[in-house]
C-alpha positions in Angstrom: 116.2 194.9 168.4 114.1 191.8 168.0 114.0 189.5 164.9 110.3 190.1 164.4 110.2 188.7 160.9 111.8 185.3 161.8 109.3 182.3 161.9 110.5 181.5 165.5 109.9 185.0 166.6 106.4 185.1 165.3 105.6 181.7 166.8 106.9 182.9 170.2 104.6 185.9 170.1 107.3 188.6 169.6 105.3 190.4 167.0 104.1 193.1 169.5 103.3 196.7 169.0 106.2 199.0 169.6 104.9 201.3 172.3 105.4 202.0 176.0 102.2 200.0 176.9 103.8 196.8 175.7 107.2 197.3 177.2 106.7 194.6 179.9 105.4 192.2 177.2 108.5 192.9 175.0 110.9 192.2 178.0 109.2 189.0 179.0 109.0 187.7 175.4 112.7 188.5 174.8 113.8 187.1 178.1 111.9 183.8 177.2 113.3 183.8 173.6 116.9 185.3 173.7 117.6 183.9 170.2 115.1 186.6 168.9 117.4 189.4 170.1 119.6 190.8 167.3 123.2 191.2 168.1 125.6 192.9 168.6 123.9 195.8 170.4 126.4 198.6 170.7 126.0 201.8 172.8 128.3 204.8 172.6 128.9 207.0 175.7 126.6 209.6 174.3 123.6 207.1 174.3 123.7 206.4 170.6 122.7 202.7 170.3 122.6 200.6 167.2 122.4 196.9 166.1 125.9 196.5 164.8 125.1 194.2 161.9 126.5 196.5 159.1 129.3 198.9 158.6 127.0 202.0 158.6 125.6 201.1 161.9 129.0 200.6 163.4 130.2 203.9 161.9 127.3 205.7 163.7 128.6 204.6 167.0 132.2 205.2 166.1 131.4 208.7 165.0 129.4 209.4 168.1 132.4 208.3 170.2 134.7 210.6 168.1 132.8 213.8 168.9 
């Protein structure tokens, strides 16, 4: 959910490993650099969560809500 490839994200140190050990580092980095968070983040009632930047992602949440 972070814009890791953006120059600003790399400069802010948001290019972190994606594992449980670095969760606190991720939270701190994203709290300090909220522009690095991709939006919108959409969560269905069944827990399906996507970054809703394209129609397929949005469809996944809509489909989850329909079932």
